[in-house]
C-alpha positions in Angstrom: 10.3 20.7 -36.7 7.1 22.7 -35.7 5.6 21.3 -32.5 2.5 23.3 -32.9 1.4 20.8 -35.6 1.9 17.9 -33.1 -0.1 18.9 -30.1 -3.5 20.3 -29.6 -3.3 21.7 -26.2 -0.9 22.6 -23.7 -0.6 21.9 -19.8 1.2 25.0 -19.2 2.6 27.9 -21.1 6.3 27.5 -21.6 9.0 29.4 -23.7 9.3 28.3 -27.2 12.8 27.1 -26.3 11.6 24.6 -23.5 11.6 20.9 -24.8 10.9 18.0 -22.8 8.9 15.1 -21.8 5.6 14.9 -20.0 4.1 11.7 -18.4 1.1 11.1 -16.4 0.5 9.0 -13.0 -1.3 5.8 -13.5 -4.5 7.3 -12.4 -4.2 10.4 -14.4 -4.4 12.8 -11.7 -0.8 14.3 -12.1 1.3 15.1 -14.9 5.1 15.1 -14.5 7.0 17.2 -17.0 10.8 16.8 -17.1 11.2 20.3 -15.8 10.4 19.0 -12.4 6.9 20.2 -11.6 3.9 18.3 -10.7 0.8 19.6 -12.5 -2.9 19.0 -12.0 -4.2 18.3 -15.5 -7.6 19.3 -14.9 -6.8 22.9 -13.6 -3.4 22.9 -15.3 -1.9 24.4 -12.2 1.6 23.6 -10.9 0.8 21.7 -7.5 4.7 21.5 -6.4 8.1 21.7 -7.7 10.4 18.6 -6.9 13.4 19.2 -4.9 16.2 17.0 -4.0 17.6 16.7 -0.3 19.5 19.9 -0.5 16.5 21.9 -1.9 17.7 22.1 -5.4 15.2 21.7 -8.2 15.1 18.1 -9.8 14.9 18.1 -13.7 14.4 14.6 -15.1 12.7 12.6 -17.7 13.1 9.4 -15.8 9.9 8.4 -14.0 8.6 5.4 -12.1 5.5 5.0 -10.4 5.2 1.7 -8.0 1.9 1.0 -6.1 2.6 -1.3 -3.0 0.2 -3.4 -1.2 1.4 -5.4 2.0 5.1 -4.8 0.7 4.6 -6.3 -2.6 4.4 -4.2 -5.8 1.0 -4.6 -7.4 1.1 -1.9 -10.1 3.9 -0.1 -12.1 4.0 2.5 -14.7 7.0 4.5 -16.2 7.7 7.5 -18.3 7.0 5.5 -21.6 3.3 4.7 -20.6 4.1 1.0 -19.7 1.9 -0.4 -17.1 -1.3 1.6 -18.4 -4.1 -0.3 -19.7 -4.9 0.4 -23.5 
């Protein structure tokens, strides 16, 4: 399959062998590729690289975002786009 036919722009340049998932925060301010970076979609720059408690880079396609108010979850989104308004 030729991915160049499926996407009209890129967030960042990546080697042709790189494949993975990209999801966005509920407010659209952050992009989370499966490679562990957090990207600003407006500037297309990497803001931070996610790391675990031992300083190792974290790579995952599993994402969940929870907004809390007074200890109660009020908004939830995930890597499938669930929780976003159409």
